[in-house]
C-alpha positions in Angstrom: -27.8 -8.9 -9.1 -30.7 -6.6 -7.0 -31.2 -9.5 -4.7 -27.6 -9.9 -3.6 -27.2 -5.7 -3.2 -30.4 -6.3 -1.1 -28.6 -8.9 1.2 -25.3 -6.9 1.4 -27.1 -3.7 3.0 -28.8 -5.4 5.3 -25.6 -7.5 6.5 -23.6 -4.4 6.3 -26.0 -1.7 7.4 -28.6 -3.1 9.5 -30.8 -1.3 7.4 -33.6 -2.9 5.6 -34.1 -1.5 2.0 -37.7 0.0 2.1 -40.2 -2.7 1.8 -42.7 -1.7 -1.3 -46.2 -3.1 -1.4 -50.1 -2.4 -0.9 -51.5 -0.3 1.6 -53.4 -3.0 3.9 -53.3 -4.5 7.8 -49.8 -6.9 8.2 -49.8 -6.1 11.7 -50.1 -10.1 12.7 -47.7 -10.8 9.8 -45.5 -8.1 11.0 -45.2 -9.7 14.3 -44.5 -12.9 13.5 -41.9 -12.2 11.3 -40.2 -10.1 14.0 -40.7 -13.5 16.1 -38.8 -15.5 13.4 -36.6 -12.7 13.4 -35.5 -12.8 17.2 -34.6 -16.9 16.7 -31.5 -15.8 14.5 -31.0 -12.9 17.3 -32.3 -9.8 15.5 -35.7 -7.8 16.0 -37.3 -5.1 14.0 -36.7 -1.2 15.1 -40.2 0.7 15.7 -40.2 2.1 12.5 -39.6 -0.7 10.4 -42.4 -3.0 12.3 -44.5 0.1 11.7 -43.9 0.0 8.1 -44.5 -3.6 7.6 -47.9 -3.3 9.4 -49.0 -1.4 7.2 -48.8 -3.1 4.0 -51.1 -6.5 3.3 -49.9 -9.6 4.7 -48.7 -11.3 1.2 -46.4 -8.2 1.2 -44.9 -8.2 4.5 -44.2 -12.3 3.6 -42.7 -11.2 0.3 -40.4 -8.7 2.2 -40.0 -10.8 5.0 -38.0 -13.9 3.2 -35.1 -12.0 1.7 -34.2 -10.5 5.5 -34.6 -13.2 7.2 -32.2 -15.3 4.5 -29.7 -12.5 4.9 -29.5 -12.2 8.8 -29.0 -15.9 9.0 -26.1 -15.9 6.6 -24.7 -13.0 8.8 -24.6 -15.1 12.1 -23.8 -18.6 10.0 -27.2 -20.0 10.3 -27.9 -20.6 6.9 -26.2 -24.1 7.1 -27.1 -27.2 8.8 -24.4 -27.4 11.8 -24.1 -31.1 12.6 -21.8 -32.2 15.3 -20.3 -35.8 15.4 -20.9 -36.4 19.2 -24.7 -36.2 19.5 -24.5 -35.0 23.2 -21.8 -32.5 22.7 -20.5 -31.3 25.0 -21.6 -34.0 27.3 -20.0 -37.3 27.2 -17.2 -36.8 25.3 -15.4 -39.7 24.9 -11.8 -40.3 26.1 -9.7 -39.7 23.0 -7.9 -43.3 22.9 -10.8 -44.8 23.9 -12.9 -43.6 20.9 -10.1 -44.4 18.5 -10.3 -48.1 20.1 -14.1 -47.8 19.6 -13.8 -47.1 15.8 -11.1 -49.5 15.7 -13.4 -52.5 17.0 -16.4 -51.7 15.2 -14.4 -51.6 12.1 -13.3 -55.1 12.8 -16.8 -56.2 13.7 -17.8 -55.2 9.9 -16.8 -58.1 7.6 -16.9 -55.7 4.9 -14.4 -53.2 6.3 -12.2 -56.1 7.9 -11.4 -57.7 4.5 -10.4 -54.1 3.2 -6.5 -54.2 2.1 -6.0 -51.2 4.3 -7.3 -51.8 7.6 -6.0 -55.2 6.9 -2.5 -55.6 5.9 -2.0 -52.6 8.4 -3.3 -54.7 11.0 -1.4 -58.2 10.0 2.0 -56.3 9.7 1.3 -54.5 12.9 2.1 -51.0 11.5 0.6 -47.8 11.7 -3.0 -47.8 11.1 -5.1 -44.6 9.2 -7.9 -43.6 11.3 -9.3 -42.2 8.1 -9.6 -45.6 7.0 -11.9 -46.4 9.6 -15.4 -46.0 8.6 -16.9 -44.8 11.9 -14.0 -42.1 12.3 -14.5 -38.9 10.8 -18.0 -38.8 9.3 -21.3 -38.1 10.4 -23.2 -41.3 11.5 -26.3 -39.3 11.9 -27.9 -37.0 9.9 -29.0 -33.3 11.1 -32.8 -34.0 12.0 -32.0 -36.9 14.3 -29.2 -34.5 16.1 -32.5 -31.8 16.1 -34.6 -34.6 17.8 -32.5 -35.7 20.2 -31.4 -32.2 21.7 -33.7 -30.3 24.3 -35.3 -27.3 23.6 -33.0 -23.9 23.6 -33.6 -21.9 26.8 -33.2 -18.0 25.8 -31.6 -16.0 27.9 -31.6 -12.1 29.0 -27.8 -12.0 27.4 -28.5 -13.4 24.1 -27.5 -10.9 21.1 -30.5 -9.1 19.8 -29.4 -6.7 16.9 -31.9 -4.2 15.8 -33.1 -4.0 11.9 -34.2 -0.3 11.0 -36.0 1.0 8.2 -33.9 2.3 5.4 -34.4 3.8 2.0 -35.6 2.3 -1.1 -33.2 0.0 -2.9 -32.2 2.5 -5.1 -31.0 4.8 -2.8 -29.3 2.6 -0.5 -27.3 1.0 -3.3 -25.9 4.6 -4.1 -25.3 5.2 -0.5 -23.3 1.8 0.2 -21.4 2.9 -3.4 -20.5 6.2 -2.3 -19.1 5.0 1.4 -17.3 2.2 0.2 -15.7 4.4 -2.9 -15.2 7.6 -0.6 -14.2 5.9 2.4 -10.7 6.8 4.0 -10.2 3.1 5.0 -8.5 0.3 2.3 -11.3 -2.0 1.8 -10.3 -6.0 2.0 -10.8 -8.0 -1.3 -14.5 -9.2 -0.6 -15.2 -5.5 -0.3 -13.5 -4.7 -3.3 -15.3 -7.2 -5.3 -18.4 -5.5 -4.0 -17.4 -1.9 -4.6 -16.3 -3.0 -8.6 -20.3 -4.4 -8.9 -21.7 -1.1 -7.1 -19.3 1.4 -9.2 -20.8 -0.4 -12.0 -24.4 0.1 -11.4 -23.9 3.4 -10.3 -21.5 4.7 -12.7 -24.1 7.4 -14.2 -25.5 8.2 -10.6 -24.0 10.5 -7.9 -20.2 9.8 -7.8 -18.0 11.0 -4.8 -16.3 14.0 -4.6 -12.6 12.3 -3.8 -11.6 9.0 -3.5 -8.6 8.8 -0.8 -7.9 5.1 -1.2 -5.8 4.2 -4.6 -7.0 0.9 -4.6 -10.7 2.0 -4.8 -9.9 4.9 -7.2 -8.7 2.0 -9.2 -11.9 0.0 -9.1 -14.0 2.9 -9.9 -11.8 4.2 -12.6 -12.7 0.6 -14.3 -15.8 1.7 -14.5 -15.4 4.9 -15.7 -13.8 3.5 -18.5 -16.1 1.1 -19.4 -18.2 4.1 -20.4 -15.6 6.0 -22.0 -15.3 8.2 -18.9 -11.7 9.4 -18.5 -10.2 8.0 -15.2 -9.5 9.9 -12.2 -5.6 9.6 -11.8 -2.6 12.3 -10.5 0.6 9.6 -10.4 1.9 7.1 -12.7 1.4 4.4 -10.4 -2.8 5.3 -10.4 -2.7 4.2 -14.3 -0.8 0.9 -13.3 -3.1 0.3 -10.6 -6.0 0.7 -13.4 -4.4 -1.6 -15.9 -4.0 -4.1 -13.6 -7.7 -3.5 -13.1 -8.3 -4.3 -16.8 -7.0 -7.2 -16.4 -8.6 -8.7 -13.6 -5.3 -8.6 -11.4 -4.3 -7.4 -8.2 -5.0 -3.6 -7.9 -3.2 -3.3 -4.5 0.2 -4.6 -6.3 0.4 -7.1 -3.5 1.0 -9.9 -6.3 2.0 -9.5 -9.7 -0.5 -9.1 -12.5 -0.5 -10.8 -15.9 -1.6 -7.7 -18.2 -4.0 -9.0 -21.0 -4.1 -7.9 -24.7 -5.9 -4.2 -24.5 -8.7 -2.6 -26.9 -7.6 0.2 -28.5 -9.5 2.5 -26.6 -8.4 1.0 -23.5 -4.4 2.0 -24.7 -5.3 5.0 -25.7 -7.0 6.0 -22.4 -4.0 4.3 -20.5 -1.4 6.7 -22.7 -3.4 9.8 -22.4 -3.2 9.2 -18.5 0.2 8.7 -18.4 0.7 11.9 -20.7 -1.7 14.3 -18.3 0.2 12.7 -14.8 4.0 13.6 -16.2 3.1 16.4 -18.3 1.9 17.9 -15.3 5.4 17.1 -13.2 8.1 15.3 -14.6 8.7 14.7 -10.7 6.1 11.8 -10.8 8.8 9.9 -12.9 9.8 9.0 -9.9 7.3 6.3 -8.9 8.2 4.8 -12.1 11.6 3.5 -10.5 9.6 1.9 -7.6 7.5 -0.4 -9.8 10.2 -1.0 -13.1 9.6 -4.1 -13.9 5.5 -3.6 -13.5 5.8 -1.0 -16.2 8.0 -2.9 -18.6 5.4 -5.3 -18.9 2.7 -2.8 -19.2 4.6 -1.2 -21.8 4.9 -4.4 -23.6 0.9 -4.4 -24.2 0.4 -0.6 -24.3 2.7 -0.4 -28.0 3.6 3.6 -26.5 5.6 3.5 -30.1 2.1 4.1 -31.7 1.7 7.5 -30.1 4.4 9.5 -31.1 2.8 12.8 -29.8 2.1 11.3 -26.2 5.7 11.9 -25.3 5.6 12.4 -21.9 3.7 8.9 -21.6 6.4 7.3 -23.5 9.3 8.2 -21.3 7.6 6.2 -18.5 8.7 3.2 -20.2 11.8 4.8 -21.4 12.6 5.3 -17.8 11.3 1.4 -16.7 13.5 0.2 -19.3 16.6 1.9 -18.3 16.9 3.9 -21.1 16.3 7.6 -19.4 17.5 7.8 -15.7 15.6 9.3 -13.0 16.5 9.7 -9.6 13.9 8.6 -7.4 12.5 10.2 -4.7 13.6 7.4 -2.5 16.8 7.2 -3.9 17.8 11.1 -2.5 16.5 10.2 1.2 18.2 6.8 1.6 21.4 9.6 0.3 20.5 11.7 2.9 20.2 9.0 5.7 23.6 7.6 4.6 25.3 10.8 5.6 23.7 11.3 8.4 22.1 14.6 7.2 18.9 14.9 8.8 18.1 18.4 8.4 18.6 17.2 4.3 16.0 14.2 5.1 13.7 16.7 6.8 13.6 19.1 3.9 12.8 16.1 1.3 10.4 14.5 3.3 8.3 17.6 4.1 7.5 17.1 0.6 6.4 13.6 1.2 4.2 14.2 4.4 3.0 10.6 4.3 6.6 9.0 4.0 7.7 11.7 6.4 5.1 10.0 9.4 6.0 6.6 8.2 9.6 7.2 9.0 9.5 9.0 12.1 10.6 6.1 14.1 14.1 6.0 11.7 14.5 10.0 11.9 14.0 9.8 15.6 16.8 7.2 15.9 19.4 9.3 14.2 18.9 12.4 15.2 20.3 14.3 18.0 18.3 15.8 20.8 18.2 19.1 19.7 17.5 18.1 16.1 14.4 16.1 17.7 12.5 19.5 18.2 12.6 20.4 14.7 11.5 16.4 13.8 8.3 17.1 15.9 7.8 20.9 14.8 8.2 19.3 11.1 5.5 16.7 11.8 3.0 19.1 13.4 3.2 21.5 10.4 2.8 18.6 7.9 0.5 16.2 9.8 -2.7 17.9 8.2 -1.5 16.5 5.0 -1.2 12.8 6.3 -4.1 10.4 6.1 -5.6 9.7 9.5 -4.9 5.9 9.6 -1.1 6.7 8.8 -1.0 9.2 11.8 -3.0 6.5 14.1 -0.7 4.2 13.1 2.4 6.4 13.6 0.9 7.4 16.9 0.4 3.6 18.6 4.1 2.6 17.2 5.9 5.7 18.8 3.9 5.0 22.4 5.6 1.8 22.2 8.8 2.6 21.6 9.5 4.3 24.8 9.8 1.1 26.8 12.2 -1.9 25.6 10.7 -4.1 23.3 10.1 -7.8 23.4 8.8 -8.7 20.0 8.1 -6.6 16.7 5.1 -8.5 14.7 5.0 -7.8 10.8 1.3 -8.5 9.1 1.2 -8.3 5.5 -2.0 -7.6 3.5 -3.0 -11.0 3.1 -2.7 -11.0 7.6 -0.2 -13.7 7.2 1.8 -12.8 10.6 5.7 -13.4 11.6 7.8 -11.9 14.8 11.1 -11.0 15.3 13.0 -9.9 18.3 13.0 -6.2 18.5 17.0 -5.4 19.0 16.2 -1.7 18.2 17.4 0.3 21.4 14.3 2.1 23.4 13.4 5.5 22.2 14.3 8.5 24.6 11.2 10.0 25.9 12.4 13.3 25.3 12.7 12.7 21.6 9.4 10.7 21.2 7.0 12.6 23.6 6.9 16.1 21.4 6.1 14.1 17.9 3.1 11.6 20.1 1.8 15.4 21.0 1.9 16.6 17.3 0.2 13.6 16.1 -2.0 13.7 19.2 -3.1 17.4 18.0 -3.5 16.1 14.2 -6.0 13.3 15.2 -7.9 15.7 17.2 -7.9 18.4 14.8 -9.4 15.5 12.0 -12.2 14.6 14.7 -15.7 15.8 13.4 -17.1 18.9 15.7 -20.1 17.7 18.2 -21.8 19.1 20.7 -22.8 16.2 22.2 -22.0 12.3 22.1 -24.1 9.4 23.1 -21.9 6.4 23.9 -22.0 2.5 23.9 -19.4 2.3 26.6 -18.5 -1.2 24.9 -17.0 0.2 22.0 -14.3 2.2 24.2 -11.8 -0.5 24.2 -12.4 -1.0 20.3 -8.8 -0.3 18.2 -9.1 2.7 16.0 -9.7 1.1 12.5 -6.7 1.7 10.0 -7.4 -0.7 7.4 -10.1 -3.2 6.2 -7.6 -5.5 4.9 -7.2 -9.2 6.2 -10.2 -8.1 8.2 -13.4 -10.6 7.0 -16.6 -9.9 6.9 -19.3 -11.2 9.3 -20.7 -10.5 12.7 -19.5 -8.8 15.5 -15.9 -8.7 13.8 -13.9 -5.6 15.2 -10.6 -4.3 14.1 -7.3 -6.0 14.8 -6.2 -5.3 18.8 -9.7 -4.6 19.4 -10.7 -5.9 23.5 -14.1 -6.7 24.5 -15.5 -8.3 27.6 -16.6 -11.8 27.7 -20.2 -12.2 28.6 -21.3 -16.1 29.3 -20.1 -18.9 31.3 -19.4 -20.7 28.7 -17.6 -20.2 25.5 -18.2 -22.2 22.2 -16.0 -21.8 19.3 -17.0 -23.5 15.8 -15.7 -23.6 12.4 -18.1 -24.7 9.5 -16.5 -25.2 5.7 -17.8 -26.8 2.5 -15.5 -27.8 -0.2 -15.7 -27.0 -3.6 -13.9 -29.8 -5.6 -11.4 -32.0 -3.3 -11.9 -33.7 0.2 -10.8 -30.9 2.9 -9.9 -31.5 6.2 -9.8 -28.5 8.3 -9.1 -29.0 12.0 -10.7 -26.6 14.8 -8.3 -26.7 17.8 -7.5 -24.4 20.9 -4.3 -23.8 22.3 -4.1 -23.0 26.0 -1.0 -20.5 27.1 0.2 -19.6 30.8 0.9 -15.8 31.9 4.1 -16.2 30.1 2.5 -17.1 27.1 4.2 -20.8 27.2 2.3 -24.1 26.7 -0.3 -25.2 28.9 -2.2 -27.4 26.7 -4.7 -27.6 24.0 -7.7 -29.1 22.9 -8.3 -31.1 19.3 -9.0 -34.4 17.2 -5.8 -35.6 18.7 -7.0 -34.7 22.4 -10.8 -34.4 22.7 -11.3 -33.2 26.1 -9.9 -31.5 29.1 -10.4 -29.7 32.3 -13.8 -27.5 31.2 -13.5 -28.4 27.9 -14.7 -30.5 25.1 -14.3 -30.9 21.3 -17.4 -32.0 19.2 -15.5 -34.6 17.2 -13.1 -34.6 14.2 -15.0 -34.5 10.7 -12.6 -35.4 7.7 -15.0 -36.3 5.2 -18.3 -34.2 4.9 -19.1 -32.6 1.1 -22.1 -31.1 1.8 -20.5 -29.0 4.6 -18.9 -30.0 7.9 -19.0 -28.0 11.4 -16.6 -28.6 14.3 -17.0 -27.0 17.7 -14.9 -26.7 20.9 -16.9 -25.7 24.2 -15.2 -24.3 27.3 -16.5 -23.9 30.8 -14.6 -21.1 31.9 -14.8 -21.7 35.4 -13.5 -24.7 35.2 -10.5 -23.9 33.0 -7.4 -24.7 34.8 -5.8 -21.8 36.9 -2.5 -21.9 35.1 -4.2 -21.0 31.9 -4.3 -17.5 31.2 -4.9 -17.4 27.7 -6.7 -19.4 25.3 -6.1 -19.4 21.6 -8.8 -20.8 19.0 -6.9 -21.9 15.7 -8.3 -23.2 12.4 -6.0 -25.6 10.4 -5.5 -27.0 7.1 -4.8 -30.7 7.6 -5.4 -31.4 3.9 -7.5 -30.5 0.6 -8.5 -27.0 -0.4 -7.2 -23.6 1.3 -9.6 -21.2 2.5 -9.7 -19.5 -0.7 -10.1 -22.2 -2.7 -13.3 -23.4 -0.5 -16.7 -22.9 -1.4 -17.3 -21.7 2.1 -15.3 -21.1 5.7 -16.3 -19.4 8.3 -15.3 -19.1 12.4 -17.2 -17.8 15.4 -18.3 -17.8 18.7 -21.2 -18.1 21.2 -21.7 -17.6 24.6 -23.8 -19.3 26.9 -25.0 -19.2 30.4 -24.9 -22.5 32.6 -29.0 -23.3 31.7 -28.8 -23.1 28.3 -29.3 -26.2 26.2 -30.6 -26.2 22.7 -28.8 -27.5 19.5 -25.1 -26.9 19.8 -25.5 -24.1 17.4 -28.1 -21.4 18.8 -28.0 -18.0 16.0 -29.0 -15.8 19.1 -25.8 -17.0 21.5 -23.3 -16.0 18.4 -21.1 -13.2 19.5 -19.0 -12.9 16.3 -19.0 -15.2 13.1 -16.1 -14.2 10.6 -15.4 -15.3 6.9 -12.0 -17.1 6.7 -10.1 -15.5 3.4 -6.4 -15.9 4.4 -3.7 -17.3 1.7 -2.2 -19.2 4.5 -2.8 -22.7 6.4 -3.3 -22.1 9.5 -5.9 -19.0 11.1 -6.2 -17.0 14.5 -9.0 -15.2 14.9 -9.1 -14.1 18.3 -7.1 -14.7 21.5 -8.8 -15.0 25.0 -7.0 -13.7 28.3 -8.2 -14.0 31.5 -8.9 -10.6 33.6 -7.1 -9.9 36.6 -9.4 -10.1 39.6 -11.9 -12.8 37.6 -13.8 -12.8 34.0 -12.3 -12.9 30.5 -11.6 -10.9 27.4 -11.3 -11.5 23.9 -9.2 -9.5 21.5 -9.4 -9.8 17.5 -6.4 -11.2 16.1 -7.1 -11.7 12.4 -3.6 -13.1 11.9 -2.9 -16.1 9.5 0.1 -18.2 9.7 1.4 -20.1 6.8 2.0 -23.5 8.5 3.0 -26.2 6.1 1.2 -27.4 2.9 -1.0 -30.1 4.5 -1.3 -32.0 8.0 -1.4 -29.1 10.1 -1.8 -29.9 14.0 -1.7 -27.7 16.8 0.7 -29.8 18.6 3.3 -27.9 16.2 2.2 -24.2 16.4 2.4 -23.8 19.9 5.5 -21.5 19.9 4.7 -19.5 17.3 1.0 -19.0 18.7 2.0 -17.9 22.2 4.9 -15.8 20.3 1.8 -13.9 18.4 -0.6 -13.7 20.8 1.9 -12.0 23.3 3.1 -9.3 20.9 -0.5 -8.2 20.3 -2.0 -9.0 24.2 1.5 -6.5 24.9 0.4 -3.7 22.8 -1.3 -1.1 23.6 -3.8 -0.1 20.9 -5.4 3.5 20.2 -8.7 3.1 20.9 -12.3 4.5 20.5 -12.0 6.2 24.1 -9.0 7.7 22.6 -10.8 9.5 20.2 -13.7 10.2 22.6 -11.3 11.5 25.0 -10.1 14.1 22.4 -13.6 15.0 21.5 -14.3 15.6 25.2 -11.5 17.9 25.5 -12.5 19.8 22.5 -15.7 20.7 23.9 -17.9 17.7 23.5 -20.7 16.4 25.9 -19.6 13.1 25.5 -22.0 10.4 28.1 -22.9 6.6 27.9 -26.3 6.1 25.9 -28.9 3.8 27.9 -31.7 2.9 25.7 -34.4 2.7 28.7 -33.3 6.0 29.5 -35.8 8.8 28.0 -33.6 11.5 25.6 -34.6 14.3 23.1 -36.8 13.1 20.7 -34.9 15.3 18.1 -31.6 17.0 17.6 -32.1 20.6 19.2 -31.8 22.9 16.2 -28.4 24.5 16.0 -26.5 20.9 17.5 -24.6 18.7 15.6 -25.2 14.6 17.9 -23.4 11.7 17.2 -23.7 8.2 18.7 -21.1 5.8 18.7 -21.4 2.2 19.5 -21.2 -1.6 18.1 -24.8 -1.3 16.3 -27.4 1.2 16.3 -29.6 1.2 19.0 -33.9 2.0 18.3 -34.3 5.1 20.0 -31.6 7.8 19.0 -33.2 11.5 18.9 -34.0 12.4 15.0 -31.0 14.0 13.5 -28.4 12.0 15.2 -25.4 10.9 13.2 -24.4 7.3 13.7 -20.9 5.5 13.8 -21.2 2.3 14.4 -18.5 -0.6 14.2 -18.7 -0.6 10.3 -18.2 3.2 10.3 -15.9 3.8 13.0 -13.2 5.0 10.2 -15.4 7.7 9.3 -14.7 9.6 12.7 -11.4 10.5 11.2 -12.4 11.4 7.5 -9.1 11.9 5.1 
């Protein structure tokens, strides 16, 4: 448990929990450790190197091993990335030629030639299963052989070098991570919720967050509180429902049904008491029961409400669920007002539910008159401070795009499955949208912390302001959906690695090429091993110990009619992404003179776990920039696909539509937030680690650094917001 937490802290924060040991001279050992880190794309900060140098060499070695292991896993270097073609990306054969060579090899082998699956097909002149050929899809060499055949890697000035900083003792770092996750303003992904549950149990006796704004996070923390005999933190009946789901190891997001287990008597009493407190404080809270009527009915079967005659308000929750007590829910009253066309009544109702007001502002503006639009903007302005910042950002981004005629509307569920429909709505008049956007901008600006000076890594300006951690898998260099980053290198190399749990699994890495109109312009996959400036490392269909596929792109040689490149990971057969023991995607950038192994951790720009419930993953789209160069945009999308045998030839139209829906969207970015901070009086300036700055923040001032990663030479006292903490720029 402690080792796992130690590793998670390093990967998430790039802080090394303070290594302990006896005083000594570990200078030489610390430098060797730093040199080893550089091969993985990291280096020690000055403080961390100084701390290690003051320990005995044996203590430095003891501290170095788990740190090196954590960062290697973070970039995907903890596994052996073998490829089928040993000299990839050079000398990759033509696809048909390669298949013929595999067939010739099979026919030359007497044992294979007599196998019925091959012999019958040849005699009958029927279709031939490539998987029956012994040389197809199976490594013909081990990793050591690959290593012996490759030229040494030539390090480049553009290779990624992240900085590891000295942290606090492990116990303090653990508490800090718990508080960050529990009190964070954004919903967490599935893996983060699992981690929060472990941290909540570990930190239940320590400091607790003053407020837990995200309901799913609250349910996870409440489970730990209940295990220690403490009352849960709830203020809605849905909070209690989420807690019951957590106790049953179900889905606290309520996205999927939960099969409630039999609760212990103490748990039933605690849940009933929580419902009694919520409904007793406000009978209007019973309206939420209607939204989850079936779930409450199933919960009532496990709680035995009749055993608690003194808890009349809690028992009424289940009477409403069974339909014995009629409650006209809030949503029903709002819908009735919409149906009557009574915008004034709609606003009066939604003013009591500001979050619902902001989420539904598009619908209100479509219905209201020009005269009523001013009241809509005024109501939003008056209530926006009570709305979660992520909801404000989402509404602001949405409305900014509604002033022009839409081509497509993209929908993404909580598990990142995406679909697109044609937008048949008329554009909203600028006179209606403008005042509401102004009100939303003002509300967002009011949420920003007040800084005297903001130091900025300019690369962060095009990062989309995060609105949720759901569907965004963990890894290195992973950014929120819609974020754009320049591609810094002459060659792109995509990679996917997977390790099956129980069944033979075949994932296929492919690239869909699109023209300026997002129509198909070619593909590279196991059915087309090479194209102009592109090469596939070879299809792997059987590798019980793990498999890797790669695709290399020489950006200068990519055909001129190709404007967008969309890498995909498709499930051809076997276990899904959530079933596999491990699966991740990433990309590297290299310059022309760099050789080395197919996978070099120092060139990895991003590595993301594949955690979607669908069968086709679309991690990013790469697009040409007018005037030269390429940019990468994060998609974090999944398509449902077929149960098996998915191929890139069948995904072209859907891929183009999804890529277009995101590329043509104008996201609300960190640069927009920095502009707001500057208008509010902050001195916003680029940060250059090579230029001298003050050693410490001047007394009485508040400084911040906003960037992708924390540099080594910030003034002491500077508040830091890196890619993982950007959500904290807009506290709830």
